[in-house]
N, C-alpha and C positions, 0 to 999 in steps of 0.2 A: 728072629724073625717070627713074629705071630703067624699062625696058619689062617687061612683065607676066612674060614669060619669064624674064628675069634675077632679078626678084623673088621668083617662085616658086622658082626653081632655089635660091636662095639661103635662102630660109625654110624650105623642103623640108629643106636640108641641115642646119640648125640643129636643126630638130625630130629628124630621124634621130639627130645625134649626142647631144643630151640624152636621147633615150630609149635610147641605146645606153648611156649613162653610167649611166643608173638601173636599167641590169639587170647591171651588172657583178658588184656583190655577191651578187645572187640566183643567178645562173648558176655563179660560182665559189664558192660557200658553202661547199662540202665541203672544198675546198682552203684557204680563207681562215680558216675554223672551226679546222682543223687547224692552221695556223700560229698563230693567236691563241690556241689552248687553249681554246675554248668549244665548246660544242654549236652543233651546223649549226642546229638550228630557231632558234636566236637571229635568223637572217635576216630573221624575220617583225617583230620590234622594230626592225631597221635599216628596213626597207621601211615600217612604220607612221609612224618618224619621218618619213623622207624625204617620203612623200606628205603627213603632217600639215602639215609645213612648207610644202610645195608649194601646199595648200588656203589656208594664210592667206598666202602670198607673192603667190599669185594674186589676193588682196582687195586689195592696194596696189598692183596692178601698173600700172592705169589711171592712178595718180597719178606714179609714175615716168616712165610713158610720156609723160605730159603736160609734166613738169618737165625730161627729160633727151633726150626723142625716142626713137621705137621702134627705130632703129638701135642707139643707144648701149645701150638696155636689152637688145636682141638680142645683142649683142657682150659686154656683161656677163655674160648668161647662159652663154654660151659660155665666158668665162674661168671662172665660177663653176664649171661642170662640170669643167673642166680642174683646178682647184683641188681638188676633192672627189676626182678619180681620183689625185692626187698624195697626198692623206692617206689613202687607202685604201691606198696602196702602202707606207705607213710600218709598217703592220703591228703597230698597237697599237689596243686596244679603244677608247680614248678617240680616238684619231685616226679609226676607223670611225664613230664616234656623232658626230663634228665634220662628217666627210665627207657624213653622211646630212643632216644640217642644210644644209650649204652646197650640196649637190646640190639638196636643196629648193627653195632660195632661188632656183635656177638654172631649176627645172622648172616651178614656177608661173608666172612672168611670159614665158616664151619665146612660148607661145601667143598672150596677147594682145598681144605686142609684134609679132611676125609678122602677127597679122591686122590690125593696124593699118596697116601697110606695106602689105600687099596690097589693103585697101581705099581706099588712095589711088591706084594705079595699075590697078585692075581696073574696067572697066566693067561697070554693073549687071547686064546680061544674061550676064555671064560669071562672076560671083562663085560662084554655087553650086559650078561646076566647078574653078574656081581654088582655093577654099576647101577642098573636098575632096581636091583631090590635095595641097595641104600637109599636110592632116591624115593622109595615108597615110603620113607620114613616121614617126609613132608606131608602127604596127605594123610598118613597114620597119626601124625601128632597133631593135625588140624582137626580130625574126627574125635581123638580122645579129647581134647581140650572141649570141643562142642558137648562130649557127651558126658564127662567129669565134671566139667567146672558148675553149672547151673546146679546141679544136687549138692555138691560140695559147699557153693556159697549158701544154700538154704540152710544146709546143715552148721556150718562153721562161719558163717558171714564170709563177705567178699576179701577181706583183708587177710585173714588166715588162710582162705582158698589160695591165695597168691602164693604165700610162702610155702604151704604144703605141696604146691606142684613142684 
């Protein structure tokens, strides 16, 4: 059984990475829209699709955690997030829509899976602190995406930026 510090660090990292992935398209929307030949305001449809699928996938996350284990679900979420970034880099409207669906499948279960892991290694009197720290991964990932992606896109281009992330 891992220590609380190791588990918290790993779960915080997965929250950060999936959150960063969820903001790639919104942050780079002007560049991506230009490359795809669509209006930038369509990013709203992408975000709606992503979070709609995330809401649905979070409903079935408990069953996946029970069947495959929380660590495997967490690893699957990270793999799905990576696949969604590669799909985004394809530079096609249909691939971007598929990326939103795949990322939604990653975003929904990552919190229940990481919470399950932390609940097993955290003392009851420390749960509030540990779970609060883990959830800081979402705003931290959002802030990092907003801070890093624009500069990275200027240096490497938007497609390479999505796969570097």
